C-alpha positions, -999 to 999 in steps of 0.1 A, spaced: -89 -167 110 -83 -163 147 -76 -128 154 -32 -119 174 -47 -115 214 -18 -81 203 -45 -66 181 -11 -66 151 -33 -77 119 -6 -72 98 36 -81 112 63 -90 88 93 -106 101 126 -110 92 116 -99 58 151 -107 37 152 -100 -2 182 -105 -25 185 -97 -57 212 -109 -86 234 -78 -100 257 -90 -124 288 -68 -119 329 -66 -139 336 -62 -166 317 -77 -197 291 -87 -166 296 -118 -159 301 -112 -120 271 -114 -98 269 -91 -73 245 -94 -46 218 -71 -33 192 -69 -7 164 -52 -10 151 -60 25 178 -67 52 165 -87 84 129 -65 81 98 -62 112 72 -43 115 40 -45 129 4 -33 118 -21 -23 147 -57 -26 135 -75 4 120 -41 22 124 -15 40 96 18 21 92 38 52 75 68 38 53 97 64 45 126 71 23 142 82 0 139 54 -35 160 29 -37 154 21 2 134 -6 -2 93 7 6 79 -6 -23 95 -44 -26 84 -41 15 51 -34 -3 44 -61 -28 70 -89 1 31 -83 24 8 -85 -7 28 -117 -11 36 -105 -41 69 -109 -45 84 -135 -30 115 -127 -2 141 -156 8 133 -157 52 114 -145 72 79 -143 75 47 -123 70 20 -134 93 -18 -120 88 -39 -118 119 -12 -137 137 -10 -165 109 24 -170 79 1 -164 46 34 -183 33 14 -220 58 -19 -213 45 -33 -238 21 -44 -228 -11 -82 -221 4 -67 -202 35 -48 -178 13 -72 -167 -10 -96 -155 20 -64 -133 31 -58 -121 1 -97 -105 -7 -84 -92 29 -49 -74 15 -54 -57 -13 -27 -25 -29 -38 11 -43 -13 16 -67 17 50 -72 3 50 -113 -32 66 -120 -20 65 -155 -3 35 -155 -24 14 -135 -56 12 -152 -60 -12 -179 -69 12 -209 -82 -6 -228 -113 -19 -201 -142 5 -192 -147 17 -160 -172 -14 -143 -150 -40 -154 -116 -32 -138 -135 -19 -105 -150 -53 -110 -121 -77 -114 -121 -82 -83 -155 -97 -77 -150 -112 -102 -124 -129 -94 -129 -144 -62 -166 -153 -72 -185 -126 -50 -222 -129 -64 -239 -118 -91 -236 -99 -122 -267 -79 -111 -253 -74 -76 -221 -70 -81 -224 -45 -107 -247 -29 -77 -218 -32 -51 -193 -16 -79 -216 13 -86 -218 21 -53 -181 23 -38 -178 44 -70 -200 75 -53 -187 68 -21 -149 74 -40 -169 107 -54 -170 100 -85 -209 90 -108 -226 51 -109 -229 54 -145 -191 66 -149 -191 28 -154 -189 21 -187 -162 53 -195 -125 35 -205 -96 55 -178 -82 83 -208 -122 102 -200 -113 111 -160 -83 131 -147 -52 126 -127 -71 132 -94 -101 111 -105 -85 83 -121 -69 76 -81 -102 76 -70 -112 48 -93 -75 24 -86 -91 31 -47 -125 16 -59 -109 -17 -76 -91 -22 -40 -122 -17 -20 -149 -29 -36 -133 -59 -15 -146 -50 13 -104 -58 27 -88 -59 59 -56 -39 51 -48 -18 20 -11 -6 10 -15 24 -4 22 28 -24 33 65 -29 -7 62 -36 -4 105 -41 27 110 -57 22 115 -87 -16 141 -78 -5 181 -79 -8 191 -39 -41 206 -45 -54 168 -54 -33 146 -28 -44 168 -3 -82 158 -14 -76 120 -17 -52 115 13 -94 135 29 -107 104 9 -89 80 22 -88 94 58 -130 86 60 -131 54 45 -106 40 63 -136 57 91 -162 39 81 -148 8 69 -130 4 97 -94 -2 74 -57 -13 84 -29 8 65 9 12 53 11 42 34 38 40 15 56 77 4 93 91 3 69 124 9 72 132 46 51 161 44 17 131 39 27 116 62 17 137 98 -20 140 81 -24 99 79 -1 90 96 -1 72 134 36 49 134 63 57 112 93 34 98 116 50 87 135 33 58 177 31 40 193 2 18 164 -19 30 168 -14 63 145 5 97 169 34 100 142 44 131 109 36 141 79 53 162 44 73 171 41 105 137 52 134 164 77 114 187 97 110 149 82 146 138 99 160 177 126 144 178 143 119 155 174 104 170 193 94 131 208 119 108 186 103 78 154 104 97 165 146 100 176 152 70 145 140 53 122 162 77 149 187 70 138 181 32 107 192 37 93 225 23 88 251 51 115 234 80 148 247 86 
């Protein structure tokens, strides 16, 4: 795939995502809700773009649309300058390998009936990468990189803490050596002390593996520690965007100022 000359690895252009909701007496009416309303973002190679907003702002819908997990009504998503919607099956499969996700809930996102080795190695199997021994070695190496042990491959999710489970989720996303990782509220279900550990892990792995992150969060406390740029969403629209320090020091929109005031210790 040709790399876009503008150094943008992932772009969304004018995304619109609508949901239909029953309304009125006896639910006979129908209301159209715009979860995404003409949303455009750009992710630079090797950087982290934080998408922030309150619950219902559209940020998680955006995450899933970026990865083609949700269909959208109009707009397009480009990876290395190529529209994912126009790729043939083989090219889309290759793109999917390079676009991975770390989910919010480390308890719900891991199949409790699967061993850790199978959970982390599932993507390798799906993409037919290596033989059984090579896949096992890759999984064990990835577990070590996220701070777990090679012998953990034989264990089950219930044998791990929340922070350890999120490390497993990160290993699952990174074992395919993707270029872009969408992190959907990856620390919101964790204790504050564990949040810091996971954020440091994500930053270290980003440097080691040359990763680009889209970091979805409602919590502006964590953004300053991991992001280069911020997009602020409200009711399906982007209301403000810019570099992290600029947004923190001189937010232009009242909605952004309210989000910043909600940070504990902020005035």
